[in-house]
ROTITOR-789611 format. One line per 4 residues: number of its first residue (from 1); their letters; for each residue x, y, z of C-alpha. Coordinates in steps of 0.1 Angstrom, whole numbers, plus 5000, padded with zeros to 4 digits. Last residue first. Example, Ala and Ser with C-alpha at 12.3 -4.5 7.8 and 13.67 -1.06 7.14 Angstrom:
2) SA) 5137/4989/5071; 5123/4955/5078;
// end
This chain:
50) XXXX) 5380/0868/7632; 5366/0855/7665; 5389/0831/7684; 5368/0801/7695;
46) XXXX) 5357/0802/7726; 5367/0774/7756; 5347/0764/7785; 5355/0727/7782;
42) XXXX) 5320/0717/7774; 5318/0746/7748; 5351/0729/7730; 5335/0698/7728;
38) XXXX) 5303/0714/7715; 5322/0730/7690; 5341/0701/7678; 5311/0679/7674;
34) XXXX) 5295/0707/7653; 5324/0711/7632; 5320/0676/7616; 5339/0665/7583;
30) XXXX) 5361/0696/7591; 5367/0692/7623; 5381/0655/7619; 5407/0672/7588;
26) XXXX) 5420/0699/7617; 5425/0672/7640; 5445/0652/7620; 5467/0687/7606;
22) XXXX) 5477/0690/7645; 5475/0705/7675; 5441/0724/7666; 5434/0763/7664;
18) XXXX) 5397/0773/7658; 5391/0808/7643; 5356/0822/7640; 5335/0842/7620;
14) XXXX) 5311/0809/7609; 5345/0787/7608; 5383/0793/7602; 5403/0764/7604;
10) XXXX) 5435/0764/7620; 5474/0747/7621; 5501/0775/7627; 5488/0783/7661;
6) XXXX) 5496/0749/7670; 5477/0738/7703; 5492/0710/7724; 5476/0679/7723;
2) XX) 5440/0668/7733; 5419/0667/7704;
// end
């Protein structure tokens, strides 16, 4: 987490779309979504509703 967002790399989770900088971050998200979602919340970011 921390690279520039690539809108072509994303995962849909609980009605929201989460974008990533690379496939590696997407794979890590899929292993433990709650860790990533907590980090986004701490940064004041909200995943895009789909």
